N, C-alpha and C positions, 0 to 999 in steps of 0.2 A: 294314580300315584306314579305309575311307570312313565307316563308322558311327562310328568314334572321332572323326573330324574333325567330324562333325555334332553329336555330343554335346558336344565341346569348344566348338564355335561357340555352341551353345545356352547352355552355362554362362557363357561370356564375355559373351553378350548380356544374360543375366539380371544378371550382375555389373555390367555397364556401366549398365544401367537403375537398379540399386540405388545406384550411385555418384552418378548424377545426382539421385536422390531425396534422398540424404544431403546433397549439396551445398546444395540448396534448404532443407532442414531446418536446417542449420547457419546459413545466411544469415538465415533467419527468427529464429533464436535470438539472433543479434547485435542485431537490432532490439529484442528483449525486454530484453536487457542494457542497451541505451541508455535504455529507458523506466525501468528500475530505477534506473540511475545518475541520471537526471534527477529521479526521485521523491525520492531521498535528498538531492540538491542543493537541491530546493525546501524540504525540511524544515529544512536548515541555514539557508537564507535566512530562513525564518519565525522560527527561533530568534534569529537576528541582529536581526531587526526588533524583537523584544521588548527585547533588550539595548540597541539603539540608542534606542528610546523611553525607556527608563529613564535612559540617559546624558543625554538631552535633557530629562529631568524631565517627560516627557509621559505621565503615569500612565494617562490615558484611552486613549491609543493602545496602551500596553503591555497594558492589560486586554483591549482588543479583539483584539490579536494573540495573547494567551494563550488566549483563548476560541476563536479560529479554529484555533489549533494543536491544542488539545484535541479540538475537533470533527472536525478532519481525522484525528486518530489514532483516534477512534471510527469514522469512516467506513472507514478502512483495516481496522480490526478487523472491522467488519461485512461487508466484502467479502472478508475472508480473503486479501488479497494479500500484504502484508508484515507479519507479526505482530511488532510492536514490543512488545506486551504480550500476555501469555497469557490474561488475563481482565480483566473490567471492574474487579475489586477492585484489582488492581495498577495499572491506569490511574488510578483515583480516588486511590489513595495517592500516585502520582507527581505528580499535579497539585494536590493539596490544599495543599502547602507554597507553591508559587508564588502560588496564589490568596490565601493568608494573608499573604504578604509584600506583595502589592499591595493589601491591605485590601479584598479582593473576596470576596463571598459565593459559595461553591461552588454551582453550579446545582442546584436542588432535584430536578428530574426525573432528573438523572444520579446525584445522591446517593441517591435512593430506588430506583434500578434495581439489581438484584442480578446481572444478566448482560446481555451485549450484546443478546440477543434481546428483553429488556424495552424497550430503547431502540428497537429495530426495530419493536416492536409499538405504539409511540406513533403511528405512521402509521395513519390511519383507512382506508387502502386499500393493496392490495398492487400493487407494480410488477412488470412482466414484465421481468426482467433477462436473459432468454435471447437477446436480440438482439445 
C-alpha cells in the first residue's frame, strides 16, 4: 500500500510540474496573439493613410504610403511571419493596379525579381537573424 502512495505522489508531482509549464506556455502565447493583432491593426492604419491622402488630394503622400505598405508586405513575406501573399508574383499583381491609379511607376527592382529570394539577394551582405 505504501508503494502505491509513493507512485501516486510521483505521478501527481509530475502532473503538477507539467501544469505549471503549460500555464507559462499559454501565457507566452497570449503575448504572441497580441503581437499578431497589433500587426494587423498597423496594416489597416497604413491602408487608411493612403485613403486619407487621396481624399485630401495629396498624391505624393499617397504614393509614399503605398510604397511603404508594399515594402512592409515584402518584409513580412521575407520573414515568413504572416503570409499575406503566397509568392512575389501575386504581390506584384496586387500592387500594380494601385501604382497605376496613382500614376506611379512600379519599382523596377521589384518588377524584375521573380521570387522573394531575389529581393533578399539585393543586399550585398548577409545579416545574422538568429538573435
